C-alpha positions, 0 to 999 in steps of 0.5 A: 529512501522515500518520505511519506510525502513521496508515498502520498504523491505516488498513491494519488498518482496511482489512483489518478487523483493527481496530475503532473505538477498538481499539489496535494490537497491537505485532506488527501494527504491526511487520508493517505498518511492515515491509511499508510499507518494502518497498512504499516501496522498490519504488515509490521505485525506480520514482520513484513516491514523492516522500518519504523512508521516514522522512518523513510520508506526503502526505495525497494519497498516503495512500489509495493507500499504504493499499491497496498496503500492505494488499495486501502484508499481507493473507495474513499476516492470513489474508485474501485478497490482493485484486488490486483493492487493488493495482490501485486503489492503483497507479492512485491513486498514479499520479494523485498523481504525475500519471503515466499508468498502465494495467494491462497485460493478460496477453499470450499468447506465440506461438512461430513 
């Protein structure tokens, strides 16, 4: 199980905002934890997380949550919000929950 502090560390490393041995800035910690709460809430409404926001994060879901939270934090750190992070994170989370997921391609609306 991973703590929210572990998640913050991994998210900042994913965004290359933190190098080895560096400590987390309190403002960055607050931002990442706020975004985690939003992501967790969105996923809980879709039944894609099976732990409470105050619980530790299951090891098997940590990489997925890292990517999803990093995607939500990227612009705040001046980084591009790479769709890859969202798609991979969502796919990994569905693997964790053992539910099928396929990205839906954009569809063109045709009026008759």
